[in-house]
N, C-alpha and C positions, 0 to 999 in steps of 0.2 A: 764182489765178494768171492774169495777163493775157498774152495772146499778142501778139506784135509783128507789125505789118503795115505795109508800105511804102505811103505815100500821096503822090500828086503833085497839086498844084493844077491845075485845068483852066480854061481861059479860055472855051472854047466850050461852050454849053449848048443844049439843044433836041433834038428828035427825030432829026434827021440826024446831029448831032455824036455823040449817044449810040449810034446804030447803027454809026457808024464806029469808035467806041471798042470796042464789043463784037466787031466784025469783027477788030480788032487784038488780041483776047485780053485786053481790060481791061473793068472794070465801072465805070459811073458811080456816084458816091456823093455824099452831102451831109452836112455836119457843122453842127449847130446847137445852141442852148441856152445857158443860163447868161448871158443878156443880152449875148452877144458876136455878132459878125457871122457870117453864114452863109458857109460855105466849100464850094465845089464841088470834088470830088476825083475822081481816077481811081485804081483799084486793079488789081493783077495778078489776073486771074480764077483762075489755078491756085492761087496762094497763099491767096486768100480762100476758095476752095472747100474747102481742107483745114481751115481754121478753122471754117467754118460746119457742115461735116459732123460735126465733133467736138462741136458744141453749145456752143462757147465764146462767151460774151456780152461779157466784159470784154476790151477790146483796147487796145493802146498803138500809136498811129500814129507813124510815123517818116518823115522826108523833109521835104517842104515844110511839113508840119504835124506838130508833135511834142506830143501830149497823150494822156492816158488818156481813153477814151471807152467808151460802152456801145452795143452794137448795138441799135437801136430797132426797125427794120423791114427785112425782106428781101423784095423783090419777085421772084417766080419766073415763068418762062414758063408757058404753059398746062399743060404736062405735068410741071412740077416738076423739070425737069432742069437748067435754066440760070438763073443769077441775072441779073436784069435791072437791078436798082438796089438800093442800100443806103442806109439812113438811120442816121447815128450821132448820139448825143446826148452833150453835155458834162454830166456830173453836177454838181449844185450843191455848194457847199462847206458 
């Protein structure tokens, strides 16, 4: 069963833009794979934390991007408390 997560495209990338996102309670993410273009996203930190703490890997993105994805990598802070970045992968057909 896939969990649903709201995702919004982001225009700004880089260290400063990502810090500003995290300060506002969002997580920077990227979606890639299946020979399609890479999409930079932002996610609600609270909503994502619930999903990742339950160990769910199959996620359905809604919002600016609507597709089924697999969580590929989650980057945590040094203490393992806060998610810093997420990589999503489009599974092949």
